Structures are given as structure tokens and as C-alpha cells.
N, C-alpha and C positions, 0 to 999 in steps of 0.2 A: 803335560797335557793342556794347560791353559793356553799355550801358544797355538797348539793344533786346533783347539776349540775356536779361537779367534779367527784363524785362517779359514776354517770351514764355514764359520758364520758369515764372513765377508764374501766368500765365493757364492754361497747359497743366496744371500740377500741381494747381491748385485747381478747375478746371472738369471734370476727368475723373472718372469714377466712383471711389468709395472709400467707406470707412465713414461719413465725415461726410455726403457727398452722398446716400447711400442713406437715412441717418437723416433728413435734411432733407426728402426727397421723401415719406417715410412720415409725417413730422410735418405737412407741408403738407396731405396728404390727411386726416389724422385730426383736426387741430386748426386748420387754416387758416394763411394766411401771417402774419397779425397776431400770433397767439399763438406763432408760431415765431420771431419777431424776437429774443427773448432768446437762443434757441439759435444763431441766425445770428451775433449779436454775440459770443457766447461763443466760438464757433469762431474768428472773425476775431481777437479779442483773444488767445485762447489760442495760436493759431499764431504771431502776431506776437511774443508774449513768448518762446515757445519758440525761434523763429528768432533773436531777439536774443541770448538766453542761449547758444545753441549756437554761433552765429557768433562771439560775443565770447570764448568759452572753448573754442574748437575744439580746441586742443591738449590741454587737460585732459580734455575729454570723449572725444576719440578714444583717449586713453590708457586711460581706464577703461571704454570702451564694451563691451569683451569681457565684463566681469563683470556689467554692468547690462542688457545688451541682451536676454537671454533672460527675466529676471524682468519687465522692462517689457512684452515681447511677450506673456507669459503673462497679465499683468494686463489688458492692452488687449484681447486676444482673448477672455478670460473675460468682461469687461464687455460686449463687443460681442455675445457669445452671449446674455447676459442681456437686452440691449436687443432682440435679434432675437426672443426669446421673448415679451417684452412687446408687440412689434409684432404678432406673430401673434395674441395674445390681445386686441388692441384691438377695441373695439366699433364701433357705427355713428357717423358724423359728428355732432357736436353733443352726444353723450352721453359726457361725460368726468368723471363724479363721482370716479372712482378714478384713472384714468390721467391724467397731466399731461405737457405737453411738457417737454423737457429745459431746465433753467434756464441762465442765462448762466454762472454759476459752474460748474455741472456740465459744461457743454459746454467751457468753458475748461480745466478740470482734465483732461477726457478726452484732450486733445491730448498730455498728457505720457505717456500710455500708448497713444497711437494710433501704430501702426507706420508708417503712411503719412506722418503729420506729422513723425516723426523722420527718415524718408528725405528728405522735402522740406527740412527744416532742415539736415541734414548736407550734402546736396548743394549747397544754397545757400551754406553756409559755405565748402565746398571750392572751388566754382566762382567765387564772386564776392567773397570777402574779399581785400583787397589784401595784397601781400607786406610792405608797411610796417606793422609792428605799432603804430606810433605813431598811426596813423589808424584802427585797427581798430574802436574804439567808434563812430566816426562812420559808418563803412561798415556796421556792424551795425545802426545806427539806420535808415539808408537802406533796407537790405534788409528789415528788419522792417516799416517803414512801407509799402513797396511791397506786401508781402503783405497788410497791413491794408487799403490803399486799393483794390488791384486784386482781392484775393481775395474781399472781401465781395460785390460785384456778381456775381462768378462763381458763388458758392455760392447766392446769392439765386435764380438761375435754377432750381435744383433745388427749392427750397421753393415758388416761384411755380408751377412745373410741377405739383407735388403739389396745390396748391390748385385749379388749373384742372381737375384730374382729379376733384375732389369731386362735380361735377355728374353725372359719368358713373358714380359709385360710390355712388349714393343707396340702392340696394338692399342688404340685408344680405348676400346671396350675393356680389354683385360686390365689396363692400368686404372680405369675408372672403377672397376669392380674391386681391385685391390685397395684403392684409396677409400672407397666406401667401407670396406671391411675394417681397415686400420683406423679410420676416423670413427667408425661406429664403436670399435673396441675401446678406443680412448674415451669416447663419450660415456660408454657404459662403466668404464673404470672410474671416471670422475663422479658419476652419479652414485656408484656403489660406495666409494670413499666418503662422499658427502652424506649419504644415508647412515653409514656407520658412525660418522662424527656427530651427526644430529642425534642418533640414538644414545650415544655416550653422554652427550650434553644434557638431554632431557632426563636420562636415568639419574645422573649426578644431581640434577636440580631438584628431583623429587625424592631423593634419599634422605 
């Protein structure tokens, strides 16, 4: 049953709404699925590497998490607000001289300041790493590969859905409304995550 629990955890955490999936849907609409592939691969590889590092160095990271959690959240939420602004300003499908989809490296690096990715990685390490530290590296590899293999098709659903919406968003007005919606949702997600992190920070500071 631990294997099934890991599989279900990865599927639920990667397919549910979050910063990555909102960005993928917007990218699918504005750039199409094919041009969003580097973004997809960057997310999958970035999350897998993050999970491997966190799971392998869980004790060290938990010890220093209090000092780095808020700065990471500020960076991640700030970058997400920037991306939401870019999404709102995006133009009509096929007209992308200025705006470009997120690159593989950019998407991978974003995971290190993505609050949801950190929550996924920390919970995976806490829940699924073995008590025997001698086998920790192997378990970390298995967990990271599970995120890589299962997570990619889950997030592909969001980019594919975005591309399917392109035919319904051919008019400038419809696309503007969609970009406003997705950009607004990303901005609200960033502000909600930031509020949550600030609440945790001030509660911990006054305990």
C-alpha cells in the first residue's frame, strides 16, 4: 500500500490547480501545446530535482526552513505576479513577436521558488522516505522518478486543455477576457500563498 499511496499523492498534487497548471493553461491558449512542451518538461524536471534534493537532505532542510521559507515565498509570489501581468498583456493567438512561452530552464528554476512545489516536496519526503537512512538516496530517486513519470502527463492535461480552447478564443475580446481571468487567478494565487506564508511567519515569531 505505500506504493499506491505515493502514486495517488503524486497524481493528486500535480493535477490539481496551482501556479504551474494555471501558467500551462494560459501558455496552451496563447502559444499552443507544441510550443509549451519546454515549459512542461521544465516543470517536470524541476519538480523531480527539487523532490530528490529535499527528500535526500530532509533533516538539513527542515532545520533551516524557518529562515529560508519566507524569502523563497516572496521570490516565488513576486515572480508569479510578474507572470500574471504578462499573461494579462498577452495578445492574440499566433502573434508572439514579443511574448514567448516559458523556457525549460526558466520553468525548472521557478520550482525552487514555487510554494506549492516546496509543499509537495517536503510532504513527499516526510511521508514516503524510509526510516533507514542507509537507503535514503535510493528512496529519494524512486520518489523523484515517480513525480517525473506521473507528473508530466498530469500537467500535460492543463496545457492540452489550453490549446483546445484556442478555437473558442479566436476573437480579440474573447482572448482578452481569458487572459484577464487566468492572469487574475495567478495573481490571486500568488497573494493567497503570500498571505499564508506571512501568517505562518508571524505566528512562529510570536510563539
